[in-house]
Each structure stands twice: as C-alpha cells, then as structure tokens.
N, C-alpha and C positions, 0 to 999 in steps of 0.2 A: 639749346643756347637755356644764356640765366634770362628773361623776360626782364628784369632791373637793369640790367651794366647800361640799356640804353639812355635809361636818365640819368643813374651816375656820370653816365661821359659827356650828356651833356650838362646837367648840371658842373663838373670840370671845367669845362671847354671855355661857360658864361664864368665862373670866379677869377680864370685868367685873363675873363674881356676881351673878348675875341670878340665879343655879341654889343656888349654896352663897355666902352672904355673906361668912361664915370666906376665911381663906387658906387655900386647896388646894394639892397639886403632882396636876397632870395627866402621864398615863403615857398616849402615844396608841398602840391597838393590841396592848391589853391580852390574853392566852390567862389563858384560867379556863376549865375541863376543860378539852371539845372543842369549845369558841369560843374567836373571836379577841374581843373585842369595842373597841369604838372610841376610847373613853378608859374608863379608870380615872383616877377623882379621888379624894385621902383628906384628908382633915383631923386634924386629933388628935384628933375629934368622929367623924369621920364616917369610911365608906369605903363608894366608889359605885362602878360597871358601868354604860357606859353604850352604847345602840346610836343610833345617827344613819344617818336612811334619808331621802333626797331625798326630795319631791314631786311627780312630773313629769305626772300626765298630770292632764289637767280637761273634764269633758262639763257643758256647760250652763253655765258659773260655777260648778261645782263640781267640788273641786278629792277625789282620791279616791283611795284607798292601802289594801295594793298596786294596783300596773301589770296587774301579771300574777303567779301563784301561783306562792311559792316554797318549795321544803321546806329551806331553808338560813333562810330569816327565821323557820321556825318551829321547826327546832333552835334558834335564839338567843333566840326571846321563852321557850322553856323551858326555857334556860338559866338566863336571865334570871327564874327563876321559882324555881332553882335555887336562883341566887347568898343572895333573899331568905331563900332557906329558913334555911340559914347565914351570916345576919346580918349580907350588904351591905342597900345600898342598890340600886335599880336600878331604872333610866329607859330607854327607849327618847324618844326627838325627831327627830322630822315638820319638815324642814324647809318648807315650800313656796318654789319655786322657780320659782314668778309672781306678780301679780295676784291 
C-alpha cells in the first residue's frame, strides 16, 4: 500500500468541505512544538492541527489501529492534546484502506 494515500485522501476530503464547511487554508507538514503534523487548517474562525493515519491491519473483518506500537504516535497524540490546551482544534483522522 502507498503510505501517502491516506494523506492525499484526507486532503481531498477536507478541501471538499466535509470537516470545515467554511473556506480554509491548508498547510501540509506544519510544525508545532516537537512534532510535525500532516495538516494545519485555518479559517477566519478556526485553526486546527490534523494527524492522518492509515489503517492497514485487518483481522476477522475488523480493522485495527495501530498495527504496531509506536512511540512517535504517542508523542503526536500528546502534542495534539497540548494544541487543544493552547486553543487549537486537533484531529486524528484514521483512513481505512480496505473494504
């Protein structure tokens, strides 16, 4: 599987107005604190950091995430919590790459 497909799918979904109905500016690979998030989205009313993860593990018709323990993932979640404490919106988008 192409590891960049989840980010591309999320970007298209956001551009189509599904997460933010208002006009937004989208910046990929935006640094905040000690992390670089996949997307930063802002409008006149909102500002948000978004981390996108592809879900590739399936067992007995149930998808699972994460497919492996990850310290980096934990760091990103803690940074997203910090973003919220600083007044940003924060999202973790899970893109399921199978039926």
